[in-house]
C-alpha positions in Angstrom: 0.0 0.0 0.0 1.6 3.3 -1.1 0.7 6.4 0.9 1.7 10.0 0.3 1.3 12.4 3.1 0.8 15.9 1.7 1.5 18.3 4.5 3.6 16.2 6.8 3.3 18.5 9.8 2.6 17.3 13.3 -0.5 15.2 12.4 0.7 14.2 9.0 4.1 13.0 10.1 2.5 11.2 13.0 0.2 9.3 10.7 3.0 8.6 8.2 5.3 7.3 10.9 2.6 5.0 12.2 1.8 3.6 8.7 5.5 3.1 8.0 5.7 1.1 11.2 2.9 -1.1 9.9 4.8 -1.8 6.7 3.2 0.7 4.3 5.2 2.4 1.6 5.0 5.9 3.0 6.2 9.2 1.4 6.2 12.5 3.4 5.9 15.8 1.7 7.1 18.8 3.6 9.6 21.7 3.4 12.2 23.7 5.3 14.1 22.6 8.4 11.4 20.0 9.2 12.0 18.3 5.8 15.7 18.4 6.3 15.5 16.8 9.7 13.2 14.0 8.5 15.5 13.3 5.6 18.5 13.0 7.9 17.1 11.4 11.0 13.6 10.2 10.1 10.4 11.1 12.1 11.0 10.8 15.8 7.7 10.4 17.7 7.6 11.1 21.4 4.5 9.5 22.9 3.1 8.3 26.3 2.4 5.1 24.5 6.1 4.6 23.6 8.7 6.6 21.5 9.7 5.4 18.1 11.5 6.6 14.9 10.3 6.0 11.4 12.9 6.3 8.6 10.7 6.9 5.6 11.1 8.8 2.3 10.6 12.6 2.6 10.6 15.2 -0.2 9.3 18.6 -1.2 8.6 17.4 -4.8 5.6 15.2 -5.3 6.8 14.2 -8.7 9.6 12.2 -7.0 6.8 10.0 -5.5 4.4 9.4 -8.3 0.9 8.1 -8.1 -0.1 6.6 -4.7 -3.0 4.5 -3.5 -3.9 7.0 -0.8 -3.1 10.7 -0.2 -3.4 11.8 3.4 -4.0 15.5 3.5 -2.4 17.2 6.5 -2.9 20.6 5.0 -5.2 23.3 6.5 -8.5 23.5 4.6 -7.5 27.0 3.6 -4.8 25.5 1.3 -7.0 23.0 -0.5 -7.9 25.1 -3.5 -4.3 25.9 -4.2 -2.8 22.4 -3.8 -3.5 21.3 -7.3 0.2 21.3 -8.6 1.2 19.4 -5.5 -1.4 16.7 -5.5 -1.8 16.1 -9.2 1.5 14.0 -9.5 0.2 11.8 -6.7 -3.0 10.7 -8.3 -3.9 7.7 -10.4 -7.4 6.7 -11.5 -8.3 5.1 -8.1 -6.3 7.2 -5.7 -8.3 8.0 -2.5 -7.8 11.3 -0.8 -8.1 11.2 3.0 -8.9 14.7 4.2 -8.1 15.2 7.9 -9.7 18.6 8.4 -11.7 20.4 11.0 -15.2 21.8 10.3 -17.5 21.2 7.3 -15.7 19.5 4.4 -16.1 20.5 0.7 -17.6 17.1 0.0 -20.4 17.4 2.6 -23.4 17.1 0.3 -21.7 14.7 -2.1 -23.8 11.5 -2.1 -25.7 13.0 0.8 -29.1 12.1 -0.4 -32.2 14.3 0.4 -33.0 17.8 -0.9 -29.5 19.2 -0.9 -27.7 16.3 -2.5 -24.7 17.5 -4.6 -25.0 21.0 -3.4 -21.8 23.1 -3.4 -21.1 25.2 -0.3 -19.6 28.6 -1.2 -18.0 29.0 2.2 -15.7 25.9 1.8 -15.8 25.4 -2.0 -16.1 28.9 -3.5 -17.0 28.6 -7.2 -16.1 24.9 -7.1 -12.4 25.7 -6.8 -11.7 22.9 -4.2 -13.8 20.3 -6.0 -11.9 21.1 -9.2 -8.7 20.1 -7.4 -10.0 17.4 -5.1 -12.9 15.6 -6.8 -15.5 14.6 -4.1 -15.5 11.1 -5.6 -11.9 10.6 -4.3 -12.7 11.8 -0.8 -12.6 9.7 2.3 -13.6 11.9 5.3 -11.5 11.9 8.4 -12.2 13.3 11.9 -9.0 13.5 14.0 -9.2 13.0 17.8 -5.5 12.9 18.3 -3.5 15.8 19.7 0.1 16.3 18.4 2.6 19.1 18.1 5.8 19.7 16.3 8.3 19.9 19.1 11.3 20.4 16.8 12.1 19.8 13.2 11.5 16.1 12.6 10.2 15.6 16.2 6.5 15.0 16.8 5.1 15.1 20.3 2.0 13.0 20.7 0.0 14.4 23.5 -3.2 12.3 23.7 -5.7 10.4 21.6 -5.1 7.9 18.8 -8.5 7.9 17.0 -8.9 8.8 13.3 -12.5 8.1 12.4 -13.0 7.7 8.6 -16.0 7.3 6.4 -17.3 7.5 2.8 -19.6 10.4 1.8 -22.1 7.8 0.6 -22.0 5.9 3.9 -20.8 2.7 2.4 -18.3 0.4 4.1 -16.0 0.5 1.1 -13.0 -1.7 0.5 -10.7 1.3 0.3 -11.8 2.5 3.8 -11.4 -1.0 5.3 -7.9 -1.4 3.8 -6.8 2.0 5.2 -8.3 1.3 8.5 -6.5 -2.0 8.9 -3.2 -0.4 8.0 -3.7 2.4 10.6 -4.6 -0.1 13.3 -1.5 -2.2 12.4 0.5 1.0 13.1 -1.1 1.4 16.5 -3.8 3.9 15.8 -7.6 3.6 16.2 -9.3 4.0 12.8 -13.0 3.0 12.9 -14.9 3.1 9.6 -18.1 5.0 10.5 -21.4 4.4 8.7 -22.2 8.1 8.8 -19.1 10.2 9.4 -21.2 13.4 9.3 -22.3 12.7 12.9 -18.6 12.7 13.9 -18.0 15.9 12.0 -20.7 17.7 14.0 -19.6 16.2 17.3 -16.1 17.6 16.9 -17.5 20.8 15.4 -19.4 21.6 18.6 -16.1 22.4 20.3 -14.3 23.9 17.3 -17.0 26.3 16.3 -17.3 27.8 19.8 -13.9 27.5 21.5 -11.8 28.4 18.5 -13.1 31.8 17.6 -13.7 32.9 21.2 -10.2 31.8 22.2 -8.8 34.1 19.4 -11.1 37.0 20.3 -10.3 36.8 24.0 -6.7 35.4 23.8 -8.0 32.7 26.2 -7.1 29.1 27.0 -9.7 26.3 27.3 -9.6 26.5 31.1 -10.2 30.3 31.1 -13.1 30.1 28.7 -14.8 27.3 30.6 -14.4 29.0 34.0 -15.6 32.4 32.9 -19.4 32.4 33.6 -20.4 34.8 30.8 -18.2 33.2 28.2 -19.4 29.7 29.1 -23.0 30.9 28.6 -22.1 32.2 25.1 -20.4 28.9 24.3 -23.5 27.0 25.4 -25.6 29.2 23.1 -23.2 28.6 20.1 -23.3 24.8 20.7 -27.1 24.8 21.0 -27.5 26.7 17.7 -25.0 24.3 16.0 -26.9 21.3 17.2 -30.1 22.7 15.8 -28.5 23.1 12.4 -27.2 19.6 12.5 -30.6 18.2 13.4 -32.1 20.2 10.5 -29.8 18.3 8.2 -30.7 14.9 9.8 -27.4 14.5 11.6 -27.5 13.5 15.3 -24.1 13.6 17.1 -24.1 11.4 20.1 -23.2 13.9 22.8 -24.9 16.5 25.1 -23.6 20.0 25.5 -23.0 19.3 29.2 -20.7 16.4 28.3 -18.9 18.4 25.6 -18.2 21.2 28.1 -17.1 18.7 30.8 -14.6 17.2 28.3 -13.3 20.7 27.4 -12.7 21.6 31.0 -10.3 18.6 31.3 -8.0 20.0 28.6 -6.7 22.7 30.9 -4.6 25.6 29.7 -4.5 24.5 26.0 -4.5 27.2 23.3 -6.7 26.3 20.4 -5.2 26.0 16.9 -7.0 29.2 15.9 -5.4 31.2 18.7 -2.0 29.7 17.7 -2.6 30.7 14.1 -3.5 34.2 15.1 -0.3 34.6 17.2 1.7 33.2 14.3 0.1 35.5 11.8 -1.4 32.7 9.8 -4.8 32.7 8.1 -7.6 31.8 10.5 -9.3 28.5 9.6 -12.8 29.8 10.5 -14.7 29.6 7.2 -15.0 25.8 7.5 -16.2 26.3 11.1 -18.3 29.4 11.5 -19.0 30.5 8.0 -20.0 27.1 6.7 -22.5 26.5 9.5 -24.0 29.9 9.0 -24.4 29.0 5.3 -26.1 25.7 6.3 -28.3 27.6 8.8 -29.4 29.8 5.9 -30.1 26.8 3.8 -32.3 25.2 6.4 -33.9 28.4 7.6 -32.4 28.0 11.1 -31.8 31.2 13.1 -28.3 31.3 14.6 -28.0 34.8 16.2 -25.1 34.0 18.5 -23.1 32.3 15.8 -23.6 35.3 13.5 -22.5 37.7 16.2 -19.3 35.8 16.9 -18.7 35.5 13.1 -18.9 39.3 12.7 -16.4 39.8 15.5 -14.1 37.1 14.2 -14.3 38.7 10.7 -13.2 42.1 12.2 -10.4 40.4 14.2 -9.1 38.7 11.0 -9.2 42.0 9.1 -7.5 44.0 11.8 -4.8 41.5 12.4 -4.1 40.9 8.6 -4.9 37.2 8.9 -7.9 36.7 6.6 -10.5 34.0 7.6 -10.4 32.6 4.1 -12.0 33.3 0.8 -15.5 35.0 1.0 -15.7 38.7 0.2 -16.9 41.0 3.0 -20.2 41.7 1.2 -20.9 38.0 0.9 -20.2 37.5 4.6 -22.5 40.4 5.6 -25.4 39.1 3.5 -24.9 35.6 4.8 -25.0 36.8 8.4 -28.2 38.8 7.8 -30.0 35.8 6.2 -28.9 33.5 9.0 -30.0 35.8 11.8 -33.5 36.0 10.2 -33.7 32.2 9.7 
């Protein structure tokens, strides 16, 4: 099984190292000092479950790799539309693309069934620019429940969690999903094939859609947000509105808001990825979180006043800090918020 990891950062390198340990033919695509370190010393994983090193091929040129059976995307969703020149050399007719992203994926309505089947979401696939690069037919969804960080070039610190839930957009238990799942498990990771991954997407989104933007707005950790009464109330409102949108689309994540908040409290003084991106001057990955759910709320005539308020403030923060949320023009955002507020 040949696997290319496009965007071999903390998560991508961790997955690549695990698959290599299981015997897969793994190729990591990265750049800079991280690439140089992996070429020289391999990927060194530091984990409570045991440290290990994987000496696997690493490059900055996908053409050196050629077509693979699977491409694991470790890129931020904000990079998908522009990754065409990188991913094209990795594809053959049956290559599957495993998209490990937060938020609502570009393939959400592909093979969805129901009244919105095949619909394109402008917030995550503007003008079909992502679908043109990453055909939805290739997509295997992936929801990541593992926490990792790049401690140094070539060194991945695994903090907690080993679950990478995957699933087909059409809900089938496909051979390609089962094969990838078996390889991940052989490498020591949990990789259940879910009959409806959209439920997992909404489950994880409950936390990302609320904690991520507020952490950036307030420069606050998970513990600080959970322990501040007023902020906790806002987070509960955002989660409630998000669940209402999920239910309107016939998705039913198996969790209560109380359980989700209790889980968040245990994380402690963790800074969300959005806050880290803000501090590093990187684009804020909020369109796949906030903007997409507001677009879905408009589609289902679901009022989401708290989400639209936080969206407006996040939009201003991104503008003021010079770190754009993603791709939608300001006028489009304003119209979307107005429609979602009215339901």
